[in-house]
C-alpha positions, 0 to 999 in steps of 0.5 A: 228061665223056664226049665227047658229054655237052654241047651248049652254047652260048659263046665263045672270047676271045683279046686280049693285055693292054696290061700284062703280068701273071703267072700268078697275078695275081688282077686277071684273077680279080677283074675275073671274080668281079665280072662274076658277081657282078655282072652274074649272067647269066641261063644262065652257065656256066662261064668258064676264062681264059688267061694265056699264058707272055709275060703278056699274051696272054689266052685266055677260053673262056665257056660258056652253057646255051644259044644264046639265053644266050648271044645275049641277053647279047651283044645287052645295052647294059648287058653292052656298057657294062660291057665299055667300062669294065671289061675293054676299057682292060685290053686293048691292041686289039680280042680276036678273039671265036670264037662256037659249039657246044661240042660235046665235053667229055674229061675225064683219067682219074681 
């Protein structure tokens, strides 16, 4: 992707899992897949989830087509309930959320 090819909005979540998991554990992948399938969020583009080498730190980057699409989800009571019921129980405390515009994307050589 060209360095100037993106101007998406999104969020980064940095949190700590209540229980350590192996990097190949499917629990988080299954949760994200269910979120995509169940919520069908307008403007959702892409999500990457990293389980760090310590097995407990989790970093998720979520991309939306626009800031308005992200804000609509962030203000949706149904999303708040989904988060409280599904993701929050997996976390050890509140994660850090960093919202903003993704301005650049770089890919490696083909």
